[in-house]
MARSE-491553 format. One record per residue (C-alpha): residue in one letter; chain; z, y, x. Coordinates in steps of 0.25 Angstrom, whole numbers, plus 2048, in hexadecimal, padded with zeros to 3 digits. Each point is the difference from the previous one (the first is absolute). Example, Ala and Ser with C-alpha at 12.3 -4.5 7.8 and 13.67 -1.06 7.14 Angstrom:
<rogus>
+--------+--------+-----+-----+-----+
| residu | chaine |  c3 |  c2 |  c1 |
+--------+--------+-----+-----+-----+
|      a |      A | 81F | 7EE | 831 |
|      s |      A | 7FE | 80E | 806 |
+--------+--------+-----+-----+-----+
</rogus>
This chain:
<rogus>
+--------+--------+-----+-----+-----+
| residu | chaine |  c3 |  c2 |  c1 |
+--------+--------+-----+-----+-----+
|      m |      A | 8FE | 9A8 | BC6 |
|      d |      A | 800 | 800 | 80E |
|      t |      A | 7F6 | 7F3 | 801 |
|      t |      A | 7FF | 800 | 810 |
|      g |      A | 810 | 800 | 801 |
|      l |      A | 801 | 7F5 | 7F7 |
|      k |      A | 7F6 | 7F8 | 806 |
|      k |      A | 808 | 801 | 80E |
|      k |      A | 80D | 7FC | 7FB |
|      n |      A | 7FA | 7F5 | 7FA |
|      l |      A | 7FA | 7FC | 80D |
|      i |      A | 80C | 800 | 806 |
|      a |      A | 808 | 7FA | 7F7 |
|      q |      A | 7F4 | 7F4 | 800 |
|      w |      A | 801 | 7FF | 80E |
|      a |      A | 810 | 801 | 800 |
|      f |      A | 800 | 7F4 | 7F6 |
|      d |      A | 7F6 | 7F8 | 806 |
|      t |      A | 807 | 801 | 80F |
|      r |      A | 80E | 7FF | 7FC |
|      p |      A | 802 | 7F2 | 806 |
|      i |      A | 7FD | 807 | 80E |
|      l |      A | 806 | 80E | 7FD |
|      g |      A | 80E | 7F8 | 7FB |
|      r |      A | 801 | 7F7 | 80C |
|      l |      A | 7FF | 80C | 80A |
|      h |      A | 809 | 80A | 7F7 |
|      l |      A | 7F5 | 80B | 7FE |
|      w |      A | 7FA | 808 | 7F6 |
|      l |      A | 7F2 | 805 | 7FD |
|      e |      A | 7FE | 80F | 7FE |
|      d |      A | 7F0 | 801 | 800 |
|      v |      A | 7F4 | 7F9 | 801 |
|      n |      A | 7F2 | 806 | 804 |
|      i |      A | 7F3 | 7F8 | 800 |
|      e |      A | 7F4 | 804 | 808 |
|      w |      A | 7F2 | 7F8 | 7FF |
|      i |      A | 7FB | 7FF | 80D |
|      k |      A | 7F2 | 7FB | 7FB |
|      g |      A | 7FC | 7FF | 7F2 |
|      g |      A | 80B | 802 | 7F5 |
|      g |      A | 807 | 7FC | 7F3 |
|      d |      A | 800 | 804 | 7F1 |
|      d |      A | 80E | 7FE | 7FF |
|      e |      A | 809 | 800 | 80D |
|      l |      A | 80A | 7FB | 7F9 |
|      n |      A | 7FC | 7F3 | 7FA |
|      d |      A | 7F3 | 7FC | 807 |
|      s |      A | 800 | 7F4 | 809 |
|      i |      A | 7F7 | 802 | 80D |
|      s |      A | 801 | 7F3 | 807 |
|      f |      A | 802 | 7F1 | 7FC |
|      a |      A | 810 | 802 | 800 |
|      d |      A | 806 | 804 | 7F1 |
|      p |      A | 803 | 810 | 801 |
|      r |      A | 810 | 7FD | 800 |
|      t |      A | 7FE | 7F7 | 80D |
|      e |      A | 7F7 | 80B | 806 |
|      r |      A | 80B | 80A | 7FE |
|      m |      A | 808 | 7F5 | 806 |
|      l |      A | 7F9 | 7FF | 80C |
|      a |      A | 7FE | 80E | 802 |
|      m |      A | 80F | 802 | 7FF |
|      t |      A | 802 | 7F5 | 80A |
|      s |      A | 7F7 | 808 | 80A |
|      a |      A | 809 | 80F | 7FC |
|      v |      A | 80D | 7FA | 802 |
|      t |      A | 7FD | 7F9 | 80D |
|      a |      A | 7FB | 80C | 805 |
|      l |      A | 80C | 807 | 7FC |
|      g |      A | 80B | 7F7 | 804 |
|      t |      A | 7F9 | 7FF | 80D |
|      k |      A | 801 | 80F | 802 |
|      l |      A | 80D | 801 | 7FB |
|      f |      A | 807 | 7F4 | 808 |
|      g |      A | 7F6 | 7FC | 80A |
|      r |      A | 805 | 80B | 80C |
|      f |      A | 7F4 | 809 | 7FE |
|      g |      A | 7FF | 807 | 80D |
|      e |      A | 80B | 7FB | 807 |
|      g |      A | 7F8 | 7FA | 80A |
|      a |      A | 7FB | 80D | 805 |
|      g |      A | 803 | 801 | 80F |
|      l |      A | 807 | 7F3 | 802 |
|      e |      A | 7FB | 7F5 | 80B |
|      k |      A | 7F8 | 7F5 | 7FC |
|      n |      A | 80B | 7F5 | 7FD |
|      d |      A | 806 | 80B | 7F7 |
|      l |      A | 7F4 | 805 | 7F9 |
|      n |      A | 7FC | 7F1 | 7FD |
|      q |      A | 80E | 7FF | 7FA |
|      v |      A | 7FE | 80A | 7F7 |
|      k |      A | 7F1 | 7FB | 7FC |
|      k |      A | 807 | 7F2 | 7FC |
|      d |      A | 80A | 808 | 7F8 |
|      a |      A | 7F5 | 806 | 7F9 |
|      d |      A | 7F9 | 7F4 | 7FE |
|      a |      A | 80B | 7F8 | 7FA |
|      i |      A | 803 | 80B | 7F5 |
|      s |      A | 7F1 | 801 | 7FC |
|      a |      A | 800 | 7F0 | 7FF |
|      y |      A | 80D | 800 | 7F8 |
|      a |      A | 7FD | 809 | 7F7 |
|      m |      A | 7F3 | 7FB | 7FD |
|      s |      A | 804 | 7F2 | 7FE |
|      e |      A | 80A | 803 | 7F6 |
|      s |      A | 7F6 | 809 | 7F8 |
|      l |      A | 7F6 | 7F4 | 801 |
|      w |      A | 80B | 7F6 | 7FB |
|      y |      A | 805 | 808 | 7F4 |
|      l |      A | 7F1 | 804 | 7FD |
|      s |      A | 7FD | 7F0 | 800 |
|      r |      A | 809 | 7FE | 7F4 |
|      t |      A | 7F7 | 807 | 7F7 |
|      l |      A | 7F3 | 7F8 | 806 |
|      p |      A | 7FA | 7F8 | 7F4 |
|      e |      A | 806 | 7F2 | 802 |
|      n |      A | 7F5 | 7FA | 809 |
|      h |      A | 7FE | 80B | 80A |
|      a |      A | 805 | 802 | 80D |
|      i |      A | 7FF | 80A | 80B |
|      m |      A | 7FD | 7FB | 80E |
|      v |      A | 800 | 806 | 80C |
|      c |      A | 7F5 | 7FD | 808 |
|      l |      A | 801 | 809 | 80D |
|      g |      A | 809 | 809 | 804 |
|      e |      A | 804 | 809 | 80C |
|      g |      A | 80B | 7FD | 809 |
|      l |      A | 7FF | 7F4 | 806 |
|      m |      A | 7FA | 805 | 80D |
|      p |      A | 80A | 805 | 80B |
|      k |      A | 7FB | 80F | 803 |
|      a |      A | 7FE | 806 | 80D |
|      g |      A | 80D | 800 | 808 |
|      e |      A | 807 | 7F6 | 7F8 |
|      t |      A | 807 | 7F4 | 805 |
|      s |      A | 803 | 7F2 | 7FA |
|      e |      A | 80F | 804 | 800 |
|      m |      A | 7FE | 80B | 7F7 |
|      g |      A | 7FD | 7F6 | 7F4 |
|      a |      A | 7F5 | 7FE | 7F7 |
|      n |      A | 7FB | 80E | 7F9 |
|      p |      A | 803 | 7FF | 7F0 |
|      l |      A | 7F4 | 7FE | 7F8 |
|      l |      A | 7FA | 7FA | 7F3 |
|      g |      A | 7F7 | 7F8 | 805 |
|      f |      A | 7FA | 7F1 | 7FC |
|      g |      A | 807 | 7F7 | 7F6 |
|      r |      A | 808 | 80B | 7FA |
|      i |      A | 7FF | 7FC | 7F0 |
|      y |      A | 804 | 80A | 7F4 |
|      a |      A | 7FE | 7F8 | 7F3 |
|      r |      A | 80A | 7FB | 7F5 |
|      p |      A | 809 | 7F3 | 806 |
|      g |      A | 7F9 | 7F4 | 7FB |
|      v |      A | 7F2 | 807 | 807 |
|      a |      A | 807 | 805 | 80D |
|      k |      A | 806 | 7F2 | 802 |
|      f |      A | 7F3 | 7F8 | 7FF |
|      l |      A | 7F9 | 80A | 809 |
|      e |      A | 80A | 800 | 809 |
|      e |      A | 7FE | 7F1 | 802 |
|      c |      A | 7F1 | 803 | 802 |
|      v |      A | 802 | 80A | 809 |
|      l |      A | 808 | 7F9 | 809 |
|      k |      A | 7F7 | 7F4 | 802 |
|      l |      A | 7F4 | 80C | 803 |
|      i |      A | 809 | 803 | 80C |
|      n |      A | 805 | 7F3 | 804 |
|      d |      A | 7F7 | 7F5 | 7FC |
|      k |      A | 7F3 | 801 | 807 |
|      t |      A | 7FA | 7F7 | 7F7 |
|      y |      A | 803 | 809 | 7F4 |
|      t |      A | 7F4 | 808 | 7FF |
|      w |      A | 7FE | 80D | 7F8 |
|      e |      A | 7F7 | 7F8 | 7F7 |
|      d |      A | 80C | 7F7 | 7FE |
|      f |      A | 807 | 80D | 7FC |
|      r |      A | 7F6 | 805 | 7F7 |
|      r |      A | 7FF | 7F3 | 7F8 |
|      a |      A | 80F | 7FF | 7FE |
|      v |      A | 800 | 80D | 7FA |
|      a |      A | 7F5 | 7FD | 7F8 |
|      l |      A | 807 | 7F5 | 7FA |
|      k |      A | 80B | 807 | 7FC |
|      d |      A | 7F9 | 80B | 7FA |
|      i |      A | 806 | 80A | 809 |
|      t |      A | 7FB | 80F | 802 |
|      v |      A | 801 | 804 | 810 |
|      w |      A | 800 | 80F | 803 |
|      g |      A | 7FD | 802 | 80E |
|      a |      A | 808 | 80B | 808 |
|      a |      A | 7FC | 808 | 80D |
|      i |      A | 80C | 808 | 803 |
|      d |      A | 804 | 809 | 80B |
|      t |      A | 80E | 807 | 7FA |
|      l |      A | 800 | 80A | 80C |
|      e |      A | 7F2 | 804 | 807 |
|      n |      A | 802 | 808 | 80D |
|      t |      A | 80E | 7FC | 804 |
|      t |      A | 801 | 808 | 80C |
|      r |      A | 7FB | 80C | 7FA |
|      f |      A | 80C | 7FF | 7F5 |
|      a |      A | 80B | 7FE | 80A |
|      k |      A | 7FB | 80B | 809 |
|      g |      A | 802 | 808 | 7F2 |
|      e |      A | 7F0 | 805 | 7FF |
|      k |      A | 7FD | 807 | 7F3 |
|      t |      A | 7F2 | 7F7 | 7FF |
|      g |      A | 7FD | 7F1 | 801 |
|      p |      A | 80B | 7F7 | 7FA |
|      l |      A | 7FB | 7F9 | 7F3 |
|      t |      A | 804 | 7F6 | 7F8 |
|      v |      A | 7F3 | 7F7 | 7FC |
|      l |      A | 800 | 7F5 | 7F5 |
|      h |      A | 7F3 | 7F8 | 7FE |
|      l |      A | 7FF | 7F7 | 7F4 |
|      f |      A | 7F4 | 7F7 | 7FE |
|      d |      A | 7FD | 7F7 | 7F4 |
|      q |      A | 802 | 7F3 | 808 |
|      p |      A | 806 | 7FC | 80D |
|      l |      A | 7F8 | 804 | 80C |
|      a |      A | 7FE | 7F3 | 808 |
|      i |      A | 80B | 800 | 80B |
|      t |      A | 808 | 7F4 | 803 |
|      d |      A | 80B | 806 | 809 |
|      q |      A | 805 | 80D | 805 |
|      y |      A | 7F7 | 807 | 809 |
|      e |      A | 7FF | 80F | 805 |
|      g |      A | 7F7 | 801 | 80A |
|      y |      A | 7F5 | 80B | 804 |
|      i |      A | 7F2 | 802 | 7F9 |
|      g |      A | 7F4 | 808 | 805 |
|      t |      A | 7FC | 80A | 7F4 |
|      l |      A | 7F4 | 809 | 7FF |
|      i |      A | 7FF | 808 | 7F2 |
|      l |      A | 7F5 | 807 | 7FC |
|      p |      A | 7FA | 807 | 7F2 |
|      k |      A | 7F7 | 7F5 | 7FA |
|      a |      A | 7F5 | 808 | 800 |
|      v |      A | 800 | 7FF | 80E |
|      v |      A | 7FF | 7F0 | 800 |
|      d |      A | 7F7 | 800 | 7F6 |
|      t |      A | 7F6 | 80A | 805 |
|      a |      A | 800 | 7F9 | 80E |
|      a |      A | 7FD | 7F2 | 7FA |
|      e |      A | 7F4 | 807 | 7F9 |
|      d |      A | 7FB | 803 | 80E |
|      s |      A | 804 | 7F2 | 806 |
|      l |      A | 80C | 806 | 808 |
|      l |      A | 80C | 7F6 | 7FE |
|      i |      A | 80D | 809 | 7FF |
|      n |      A | 80D | 7F8 | 803 |
|      y |      A | 80C | 801 | 80A |
|      f |      A | 7F8 | 7FC | 80B |
|      t |      A | 7F4 | 809 | 7FF |
|      p |      A | 7FF | 80A | 80C |
|      r |      A | 804 | 80D | 7FA |
|      g |      A | 7F4 | 807 | 806 |
|      k |      A | 7F8 | 7F8 | 7F4 |
|      v |      A | 80D | 804 | 7F6 |
|      v |      A | 7FC | 80E | 803 |
|      d |      A | 7F2 | 7FE | 7FE |
|      a |      A | 803 | 7F9 | 7F3 |
|      v |      A | 809 | 80B | 7FC |
|      k |      A | 7F4 | 80B | 803 |
|      m |      A | 7F7 | 7F8 | 7F7 |
|      t |      A | 809 | 801 | 7F5 |
|      y |      A | 804 | 80D | 801 |
|      p |      A | 7F3 | 807 | 806 |
|      g |      A | 805 | 80D | 807 |
|      i |      A | 80D | 7FD | 804 |
|      k |      A | 805 | 803 | 80E |
|      p |      A | 805 | 7F6 | 809 |
|      v |      A | 80D | 808 | 803 |
|      h |      A | 803 | 801 | 7F1 |
|      i |      A | 800 | 7F0 | 801 |
|      h |      A | 811 | 801 | 800 |
|      v |      A | 806 | 7F2 | 804 |
|      w |      A | 80D | 7FD | 7FE |
|      t |      A | 806 | 7F6 | 809 |
|      l |      A | 80C | 7FB | 807 |
|      q |      A | 802 | 807 | 80D |
|      g |      A | 809 | 7FE | 80C |
|      k |      A | 800 | 7FA | 80E |
|      s |      A | 805 | 7F2 | 7FA |
|      r |      A | 7F4 | 7FF | 7F7 |
|      e |      A | 7F6 | 805 | 80B |
|      k |      A | 7FD | 7F2 | 805 |
|      r |      A | 7FE | 7FA | 7F2 |
|      i |      A | 7F7 | 80B | 7FB |
|      g |      A | 7FD | 80B | 80A |
|      k |      A | 7F3 | 7FA | 800 |
|      l |      A | 7FE | 805 | 7F1 |
|      w |      A | 805 | 80D | 803 |
|      k |      A | 7F5 | 802 | 80B |
|      q |      A | 7F6 | 7FA | 7F7 |
|      w |      A | 803 | 80C | 7F6 |
|      q |      A | 801 | 80A | 80B |
|      d |      A | 7F3 | 7FD | 806 |
|      s |      A | 7F9 | 802 | 7F3 |
|      g |      A | 807 | 80D | 7FF |
|      a |      A | 808 | 7FC | 7F4 |
|      h |      A | 80E | 807 | 7FF |
|      l |      A | 80D | 7F8 | 802 |
|      v |      A | 80B | 804 | 7F7 |
|      d |      A | 80E | 807 | 807 |
|      e |      A | 80B | 808 | 7FB |
|      n |      A | 7F8 | 80C | 800 |
|      f |      A | 7F7 | 7FB | 7F5 |
|      i |      A | 802 | 805 | 7F2 |
|      l |      A | 7FA | 7F8 | 7F3 |
|      p |      A | 7FA | 808 | 7F5 |
|      t |      A | 80E | 7FD | 7F9 |
|      g |      A | 808 | 808 | 80A |
|      f |      A | 805 | 7F3 | 805 |
|      h |      A | 803 | 7FF | 810 |
|      p |      A | 7FC | 7F1 | 803 |
|      f |      A | 809 | 7F9 | 80C |
|      t |      A | 7FA | 7F5 | 808 |
|      d |      A | 80B | 7FA | 806 |
|      s |      A | 804 | 7F6 | 7F6 |
|      g |      A | 7FC | 7FD | 7F0 |
|      t |      A | 7F2 | 7F9 | 7FD |
|      y |      A | 801 | 7FF | 7F1 |
|      a |      A | 800 | 80F | 7F9 |
|      p |      A | 7F5 | 804 | 808 |
|      t |      A | 7F7 | 7F7 | 7F8 |
|      f |      A | 800 | 80A | 7F4 |
|      a |      A | 7FA | 80B | 807 |
|      v |      A | 7F3 | 7F8 | 804 |
|      k |      A | 7F6 | 807 | 7FA |
|      t |      A | 7F7 | 80E | 801 |
|      w |      A | 802 | 80E | 7FD |
|      k |      A | 7F9 | 80D | 803 |
|      d |      A | 807 | 80B | 809 |
|      e |      A | 7FE | 810 | 7FD |
|      n |      A | 7F2 | 800 | 806 |
|      n |      A | 7FC | 7F6 | 7F6 |
|      e |      A | 7FF | 7F5 | 80C |
|      t |      A | 804 | 7F1 | 7FF |
|      h |      A | 80C | 7FA | 806 |
|      l |      A | 804 | 7F1 | 7FF |
|      f |      A | 80D | 7FB | 802 |
|      l |      A | 801 | 7F0 | 804 |
|      v |      A | 80A | 7F7 | 806 |
|      d |      A | 7FE | 7F7 | 80C |
|      g |      A | 809 | 7F7 | 808 |
|      y |      A | 80A | 7F7 | 7FD |
|      a |      A | 80C | 7FC | 7F6 |
|      a |      A | 80B | 7F7 | 7FE |
|      s |      A | 7FB | 7F5 | 7F6 |
|      a |      A | 808 | 804 | 7F4 |
|      e |      A | 7FB | 80F | 801 |
|      a |      A | 7F2 | 7FB | 804 |
|      i |      A | 7FF | 7F7 | 7F4 |
|      q |      A | 807 | 80B | 7F6 |
|      a |      A | 7F5 | 80A | 806 |
|      a |      A | 7F4 | 7F7 | 7FE |
|      s |      A | 805 | 7FC | 7F1 |
|      l |      A | 7FD | 80F | 7FC |
|      s |      A | 7F1 | 7FE | 804 |
|      s |      A | 7FB | 7FF | 7F1 |
|      i |      A | 80A | 80C | 7FD |
|      l |      A | 7FC | 809 | 80A |
|      d |      A | 7F2 | 7FD | 801 |
|      i |      A | 803 | 7FC | 80F |
|      e |      A | 7FB | 7F4 | 80A |
|      v |      A | 80A | 7FA | 807 |
|      s |      A | 7FC | 7F7 | 80B |
|      m |      A | 80B | 7F8 | 807 |
|      a |      A | 802 | 7F6 | 80C |
|      v |      A | 80C | 7F7 | 805 |
|      l |      A | 806 | 806 | 80B |
|      s |      A | 80C | 7F9 | 80A |
|      s |      A | 80D | 806 | 800 |
|      k |      A | 7FE | 804 | 80F |
|      f |      A | 7F9 | 80C | 804 |
|      a |      A | 7FB | 7FA | 80E |
|      m |      A | 7F0 | 800 | 7FD |
|      t |      A | 7F7 | 809 | 7F9 |
|      f |      A | 7FE | 7FF | 7F1 |
|      d |      A | 7F2 | 7F7 | 802 |
|      k |      A | 806 | 7F6 | 809 |
|      d |      A | 80E | 800 | 7F9 |
|      a |      A | 7F8 | 7FC | 7F4 |
|      a |      A | 7F8 | 7F6 | 807 |
|      s |      A | 80C | 7F9 | 804 |
|      m |      A | 806 | 7FF | 7F1 |
|      k |      A | 7F4 | 7F7 | 7FE |
|      l |      A | 802 | 7F6 | 80B |
|      d |      A | 806 | 7F1 | 7FD |
|      p |      A | 80E | 801 | 805 |
|      d |      A | 801 | 7F1 | 801 |
|      a |      A | 7F4 | 7FE | 807 |
|      d |      A | 800 | 7FA | 80E |
|      d |      A | 7F8 | 80B | 806 |
|      f |      A | 808 | 80C | 7F9 |
|      s |      A | 806 | 805 | 80D |
|      h |      A | 7F2 | 801 | 806 |
|      c |      A | 7F8 | 806 | 7F5 |
|      l |      A | 80C | 80B | 7FF |
|      r |      A | 7FF | 803 | 810 |
|      n |      A | 7F1 | 7FE | 803 |
|      d |      A | 7F8 | 802 | 7F4 |
|      i |      A | 807 | 80C | 7F9 |
|      l |      A | 80A | 806 | 80B |
|      e |      A | 7F8 | 7FD | 80D |
|      e |      A | 80D | 800 | 808 |
|      n |      A | 80A | 7F7 | 803 |
|      v |      A | 80D | 801 | 7F8 |
|      d |      A | 80E | 7F9 | 801 |
|      d |      A | 804 | 7F5 | 7F7 |
|      a |      A | 809 | 808 | 7F7 |
|      f |      A | 7F5 | 80B | 7FC |
|      i |      A | 7F8 | 7F4 | 7FC |
|      e |      A | 80B | 7F9 | 7F8 |
|      s |      A | 802 | 80F | 7F9 |
|      y |      A | 7F3 | 7FF | 7FB |
|      r |      A | 801 | 7F1 | 7FC |
|      e |      A | 80C | 805 | 7F6 |
|      s |      A | 7F9 | 80C | 7FB |
|      i |      A | 7F6 | 7F6 | 7FC |
|      l |      A | 807 | 7F6 | 7FA |
|      l |      A | 80A | 80B | 7F9 |
|      a |      A | 7F4 | 804 | 7F9 |
|      r |      A | 7F9 | 7F3 | 7FD |
|      n |      A | 80E | 7FA | 7FA |
|      a |      A | 800 | 80C | 7F6 |
|      g |      A | 7F3 | 7FE | 7FC |
|      i |      A | 7FA | 80B | 805 |
|      p |      A | 7F0 | 7FE | 802 |
|      l |      A | 7FD | 800 | 80E |
|      r |      A | 7F1 | 7FA | 800 |
|      k |      A | 7F9 | 80C | 7FA |
|      k |      A | 7FE | 80B | 809 |
|      t |      A | 804 | 80B | 7F7 |
|      l |      A | 808 | 7FE | 7F2 |
|      s |      A | 801 | 80A | 7F3 |
|      a |      A | 80B | 800 | 7F7 |
|      d |      A | 7FA | 7F3 | 7F8 |
|      d |      A | 801 | 7F8 | 80B |
|      l |      A | 80F | 7FF | 7FD |
|      i |      A | 7FE | 7FE | 7F2 |
|      a |      A | 802 | 7F2 | 7FB |
|      e |      A | 7F9 | 801 | 7F3 |
|      k |      A | 7F0 | 808 | 801 |
|      n |      A | 7FB | 805 | 7F2 |
|      g |      A | 7F1 | 7FC | 7FF |
|      g |      A | 7FB | 80D | 7FB |
|      p |      A | 801 | 80E | 808 |
|      l |      A | 80E | 804 | 7FB |
|      p |      A | 80A | 805 | 80A |
|      r |      A | 80C | 7F8 | 802 |
|      p |      A | 80C | 807 | 7F7 |
|      v |      A | 80A | 807 | 808 |
|      i |      A | 80C | 80A | 7FD |
|      s |      A | 804 | 809 | 80C |
|      f |      A | 80C | 807 | 800 |
|      p |      A | 801 | 809 | 80D |
|      t |      A | 80D | 809 | 7FF |
|      p |      A | 801 | 80A | 80C |
|      i |      A | 80F | 7FF | 804 |
|      p |      A | 804 | 80F | 804 |
|      a |      A | 7F8 | 805 | 7F4 |
|      i |      A | 80B | 7FB | 7F7 |
|      p |      A | 80B | 80A | 7FC |
|      v |      A | 80D | 7FF | 807 |
|      s |      A | 808 | 807 | 7F6 |
|      a |      A | 806 | 7F4 | 7FC |
|      k |      A | 808 | 7FF | 80E |
|      s |      A | 80D | 805 | 7F9 |
|      q |      A | 800 | 7F4 | 7F9 |
|      k |      A | 7FE | 7F6 | 80B |
|      t |      A | 80B | 7F7 | 7FB |
|      r |      A | 7F9 | 7FD | 7F4 |
|      f |      A | 7F6 | 7F8 | 808 |
|      p |      A | 805 | 7F3 | 805 |
+--------+--------+-----+-----+-----+
</rogus>
């Protein structure tokens, strides 16, 4: 008897059965399932649950990410923005955002029909709220699944919707009030950080790599009280580097001079050459004002800034024009053909959802992610920008402090007000602004007393990698 073939048939049948609400809604059928364990493994890949969710819900969440990627590839005008002027390109991007948000929202709605009666999925962070480069107000808002989207059975969803409306509109209604109301109703809320289409520009231009559908689910809501999309500085290193530096009384975080970070890397991996420290960072003239100082610190220390000519051991060619989530998975060391050690790390900044998603992978990937809240402007260096976000926007001397203590130059009132607005947006959404640096736990409402990491389920799905043989069946997708 071909037990391998039988088990594969059973695997496909189980997935098709468990995910039939999504497959049926979107007129899709399931032909094959492949499971790959990135870290660790399972004795029975068919039945074991690997997270706080039950096996059926896990499969439904994975299918949600997969069908969003497929729907976006087939109906998001993939590649139609190549060679277009900025305004036309932006319209293609908005259409792609719209179909990806639609596909994920529909999938989550049908998934929620199968959740336990007192459970809900609540979107806490999403991508798409912030206008992108070259976009103007008349183009309309970017489609997104952002704060306050709730997926649950009707009674639970209606109750939570009332609570969320209070969080957004009633400034006296705090996060503690929300938590208390949810606890009294004995409701379990799973928080989600979502980017239905990362690297929208690369998708619109038809690039083969880059576009992703990313869904992170937590066992509780993130402590956020309003829609928010901003920028967050990120330095992502192997955990061993930070631990080794601490043993030598060296603090490594986002504001540590990169020369000292190189010293910490050398202590952790004796004999490593600075040129073999490969730093992935967003590049381009528009980013020079903000993080050009970081580029120079790395280069002065002899480290290598990754460019399009660099090839990872996996054979992948990284790109630096966009994308700040996927490189997190490559943060590690390896040996080359000469048995010399190389290290890949990530530095610079990311959009808020991408940064939190990457940071929540820290316990899974044995990495450390140090973050700092930045403004939505690109008018200062990263350190001054982060310092500006610590100012009190209601203080009488706000303008004086920004002009004289941080910028040390005269700027007009419109510039001052733009920074005041950035601070207020972050503060009103509950983004921690007092601490100099943040970790993923700073946005978790409940802290465990023990050393266990916060549970998270991650579903990143490469969009171009989805087979496109279904193109002939386009009419089957609404």
